[in-house]
BANUDO-9834 format. One record per residue: residue number from 1; residue in three letters; x, y, z of N, C-alpha, C in turn. Coordinates in steps of 0.02 Angstrom, whole numbers. Layout:
N
   i  aa   n_xx   n_yy   n_zz  ca_xx  ca_yy  ca_zz   c_xx   c_yy   c_zz
 NUM ALA      X      Y      Z      X      Y      Z      X      Y      Z
...
END
This chain:
102
   i  aa   n_xx   n_yy   n_zz  ca_xx  ca_yy  ca_zz   c_xx   c_yy   c_zz
   1 UNK     98    651   1093     58    696   1063     55    704    993
   2 UNK    112    680    969    124    682    888     50    630    860
   3 UNK     63    585    899      4    521    885    -66    556    886
   4 UNK    -82    598    933   -153    634    936   -166    687    879
   5 UNK   -114    713    852   -111    772    816   -116    722    746
   6 UNK   -112    671    737   -111    637    675   -173    593    681
   7 UNK   -188    563    731   -240    513    736   -319    554    731
   8 UNK   -308    610    779   -388    632    791   -404    663    716
   9 UNK   -374    703    690   -393    727    613   -410    655    571
  10 UNK   -371    606    581   -375    553    532   -443    522    556
  11 UNK   -457    505    615   -521    472    645   -592    521    622
  12 UNK   -581    583    636   -628    632    619   -645    626    546
  13 UNK   -595    626    494   -616    621    427   -636    552    410
  14 UNK   -621    502    448   -647    442    431   -730    442    445
  15 UNK   -737    469    494   -815    474    528   -855    531    475
  16 UNK   -817    566    435   -860    625    407   -867    682    450
  17 UNK   -822    695    496   -833    741    539   -789    808    533
  18 UNK   -738    797    487   -694    851    479   -731    909    456
  19 UNK   -715    969    487   -749   1032    459   -726   1046    384
  20 UNK   -784   1058    346   -776   1083    263   -770   1154    269
  21 UNK   -716   1185    228   -699   1268    226   -770   1296    203
  22 UNK   -794   1347    240   -842   1385    224   -909   1370    247
  23 UNK   -912   1316    284   -964   1279    307   -971   1293    386
  24 UNK  -1028   1279    404  -1037   1291    493   -995   1234    520
  25 UNK   -971   1257    586   -939   1207    615   -962   1211    695
  26 UNK   -960   1156    723   -975   1153    789   -900   1148    845
  27 UNK   -906   1206    877   -846   1215    913   -840   1199    990
  28 UNK   -795   1151   1016   -794   1135   1084   -736   1162   1128
  29 UNK   -765   1209   1188   -697   1239   1212   -703   1193   1284
  30 UNK   -644   1203   1311   -627   1155   1369   -685   1172   1422
  31 UNK   -713   1130   1455   -757   1143   1503   -734   1192   1543
  32 UNK   -669   1173   1574   -642   1232   1619   -629   1287   1599
  33 UNK   -634   1308   1531   -622   1379   1508   -674   1427   1533
  34 UNK   -734   1406   1565   -791   1449   1593   -843   1465   1535
  35 UNK   -892   1508   1555   -951   1516   1516   -920   1567   1448
  36 UNK   -955   1552   1396   -937   1591   1331   -869   1588   1296
  37 UNK   -837   1527   1325   -771   1528   1299   -767   1506   1221
  38 UNK   -813   1463   1213   -819   1450   1137   -845   1506   1099
  39 UNK   -874   1544   1114   -882   1615   1073   -818   1656   1079
  40 UNK   -771   1661   1137   -714   1700   1134   -673   1677   1070
  41 UNK   -666   1603   1077   -625   1555   1039   -642   1579    953
  42 UNK   -715   1581    942   -730   1595    878   -711   1672    868
  43 UNK   -715   1713    912   -702   1787    884   -637   1796    887
  44 UNK   -580   1748    914   -508   1756    911   -488   1728    843
  45 UNK   -539   1685    821   -521   1642    753   -543   1673    698
  46 UNK   -576   1729    707   -611   1775    663   -661   1748    633
  47 UNK   -702   1727    660   -766   1690    641   -834   1721    673
  48 UNK   -891   1696    665   -958   1718    688   -990   1671    723
  49 UNK  -1006   1673    775  -1052   1638    813  -1126   1628    785
  50 UNK  -1146   1570    751  -1212   1564    737  -1274   1555    782
  51 UNK  -1251   1504    835  -1311   1486    874  -1274   1461    940
  52 UNK  -1298   1448    993  -1259   1397   1051  -1256   1335   1017
  53 UNK  -1214   1298   1046  -1214   1230   1043  -1253   1192   1072
  54 UNK  -1257   1121   1071  -1303   1079   1110  -1271   1067   1183
  55 UNK  -1216   1096   1205  -1189   1098   1257  -1165   1167   1284
  56 UNK  -1163   1178   1354  -1131   1241   1367  -1060   1267   1352
  57 UNK  -1020   1227   1343   -952   1242   1305   -949   1233   1236
  58 UNK   -994   1234   1199  -1001   1227   1129  -1041   1287   1098
  59 UNK  -1009   1310   1026  -1057   1351    979  -1045   1329    913
  60 UNK  -1103   1340    882  -1101   1350    808  -1080   1403    768
  61 UNK  -1027   1389    734   -992   1446    713   -976   1444    634
  62 UNK   -957   1500    594   -940   1503    522   -888   1559    511
  63 UNK   -854   1539    461   -798   1585    435   -796   1578    359
  64 UNK   -774   1626    338   -768   1601    250   -682   1579    230
  65 UNK   -642   1592    298   -585   1579    285   -574   1505    294
  66 UNK   -522   1486    241   -514   1405    220   -481   1371    297
  67 UNK   -444   1418    320   -406   1383    384   -433   1403    442
  68 UNK   -511   1414    452   -552   1433    515   -549   1375    563
  69 UNK   -544   1309    538   -540   1258    593   -467   1259    634
  70 UNK   -420   1271    586   -338   1279    608   -337   1340    658
  71 UNK   -373   1393    640   -380   1456    681   -403   1434    759
  72 UNK   -466   1401    751   -490   1384    803   -453   1346    867
  73 UNK   -422   1290    841   -365   1263    871   -311   1305    890
  74 UNK   -290   1347    849   -233   1385    882   -256   1440    936
  75 UNK   -322   1455    933   -346   1497    985   -367   1450   1046
  76 UNK   -367   1381   1033   -381   1344   1100   -443   1300   1103
  77 UNK   -465   1288   1047   -522   1250   1045   -507   1177   1056
  78 UNK   -551   1140   1099   -537   1062   1114   -549   1036   1061
  79 UNK   -603   1040   1020   -623    991    972   -671   1045    914
  80 UNK   -668   1036    856   -701   1078    797   -716   1021    744
  81 UNK   -790   1012    742   -811    968    696   -871    995    649
  82 UNK   -882    959    602   -925    982    546   -988    993    586
  83 UNK  -1024   1050    583  -1091   1057    612  -1156   1009    600
  84 UNK  -1138    981    540  -1197    920    525  -1207    881    592
  85 UNK  -1143    868    634  -1153    833    691  -1193    847    734
  86 UNK  -1215    923    738  -1260    952    791  -1332    945    760
  87 UNK  -1352    916    702  -1410    909    677  -1466    943    715
  88 UNK  -1518    926    726  -1574    965    770  -1568   1001    838
  89 UNK  -1498    978    868  -1482   1000    943  -1471   1067    928
  90 UNK  -1456   1090    882  -1441   1176    880  -1491   1220    839
  91 UNK  -1511   1275    868  -1558   1307    821  -1531   1343    773
  92 UNK  -1563   1349    720  -1543   1391    653  -1563   1453    673
  93 UNK  -1520   1513    661  -1521   1574    684  -1579   1600    629
  94 UNK  -1622   1643    661  -1680   1671    606  -1658   1712    559
  95 UNK  -1593   1730    569  -1575   1795    518  -1534   1756    449
  96 UNK  -1537   1698    449  -1519   1660    408  -1531   1659    340
  97 UNK  -1499   1697    300  -1548   1711    227  -1571   1643    181
  98 UNK  -1556   1589    190  -1566   1540    161  -1648   1522    193
  99 UNK  -1659   1547    251  -1727   1538    266  -1787   1587    235
 100 UNK  -1764   1619    197  -1813   1668    162  -1847   1716    216
 101 UNK  -1892   1756    197  -1923   1812    235  -1990   1773    274
 102 UNK  -1986   1792    335  -2029   1768    373  -2108   1801    393
END
């Protein structure tokens, strides 16, 4: 189990998928956790859900906490990666201030 705890973050870092503090992340809950599990994990970790993820057990989320990814894992997240991985697979929320007024 220790090998997974060391190798998974190292692998994600090498692939450029390691979450960056203050940036959106893609959160995956275990498929067996049921509907809205990823949203519950985000809430438990003190973050905000920005949009549904590309899969039913995922969500796009954000927090200003520098340890947000660690909090998500502590809450039970299966995987947390940089949201850039999602690319066009997730919708950008219309309330995003970077979009300007519509």
